[in-house]
N, C-alpha and C positions, 0 to 999 in steps of 0.2 A: 506522640510516636506516628510516623507516617507508616502507612501499609500499603502494599501493591496487590492488587487483584488482576487477573489476566484472563482475556477472554480469546480463544482460538477461532478463527474462520478460515475458508477455503474459497477460491475462486480460479476458474479457467479463464486464460486470455490469450490472444494472439498479439505479437508486435513485431516491428523490425527496427533493429539499431541502425541509423543512417542520418548523417550530417548533410543536409543540402547543399551546404556550402563547400563540399569537399568532391572530388572526382569519384567517380564510380570505383576507380583503382585504390585510391586511398580509403574509401568506406570498406571496401573488402579485405584492404590490410589490416585495417584497426579492428573491425567488428567481425571479420571472418564469417562463420556460418550464420550468425545472427543478423548478417546484412542481406540475407535472401530476400530478394524483391517479392517473392509471394508469401512472406512473413512465416514466422513459426511461432509455437504456443508453449505456455507451460502450466503446470498445476501449481499455482501459487498458494502456499500456506501463510497466514496472516497471525500474529499474536499481537495483541492491544493490551497495553498495561496501564491501569490508571491507578495512580498513588494520591493518597490523601489520608486524612484523619478518620478514624472510626466515628461514625454519627451514634452519639449515645442513645438515641431514639430508636434507631433500627438495629444497632449493632453491626451496620455495615459501612463499607467506604462508599460504595456504589451499588445501586441495584443492578445485578448481572442480567436480570431479564430485559431491564431498559438498555443497558450496554449492548447486548446481544442484537435487540431491535435496531438500535443506532447503527452498529456495523452492517447489518444485513440491508438497511435501508439506503445507507450512504456509500458503502463499499461493495459489498457482494452484489446487489441488484445493478449497480452502477457498473462494474468492472466485468461480472461473470459473462462468460461467452462472447466478449467484445474483441472487436480488433482495436486495440487501444490507439494506434496512429490515426485511424479513420474515424471512429465512433466516439472518442471521449476529446471534447473541446481542450481540456487540459493538456492534451499532447498534439495539438495541431502545430505549436511552435516549440516543442520541447521533446527531447529524444526520451521514448519511454523505457529507459535503463531501469534496472531494479532501484537503482539509488533514486531516480526520479520518481518511480512509482510510488515507493516508500514515502518520500517527501509530500507528494501529492494527498496521500491518503492521510498523512499525519497532519496536514493542513485542514483537510475536509473535516476530520474529526475534532481538531482542536476548536473549530468554530462552533461545534456543538456542545462541548463540554464546559461546564463553568469554570471560571479562572482559578478556582481554590484548587481544582486537581492537575497533578502532573500527568502527562501522557508520553508513552514511549511506544513505538511502533516497530516490530520485527517482521521482515517480510523475506520469506524463504523463495526464492526462484527454482531452486533445485534443492534436495535434501542436503546437500553440501554447500550450497551458496546461499547466504542471507545477508540482509542491510539491516541496521539498527538506527533509528531516528528518534530523536528526543532524550 
């Protein structure tokens, strides 16, 4: 039987939605206020769900202390209080939309999880807007 455990996390970050291949007018038209040349920020909420079998030796799917540390080191420390467009190499050529941020987080975490685990990431950009990956 597959069981899922979820860990919540939080980070604050600034970004700008801007396609350098478009005119300023088209960027403003498509991205609106999110195209502010001086950037804008969000208080992101993150849910990381790991799915797998219960280990009969521990009674757990995954050690939540280990998972919390992984999220803190690989996501929170990396993304918190950063300008994503400028400070994170992952977004040098990738628009930091909520969708792309969630995919990048999923890819980072997937690289640190054993293959036997399923992974699902939910990223809230606002309390009403969120993205699911995995």
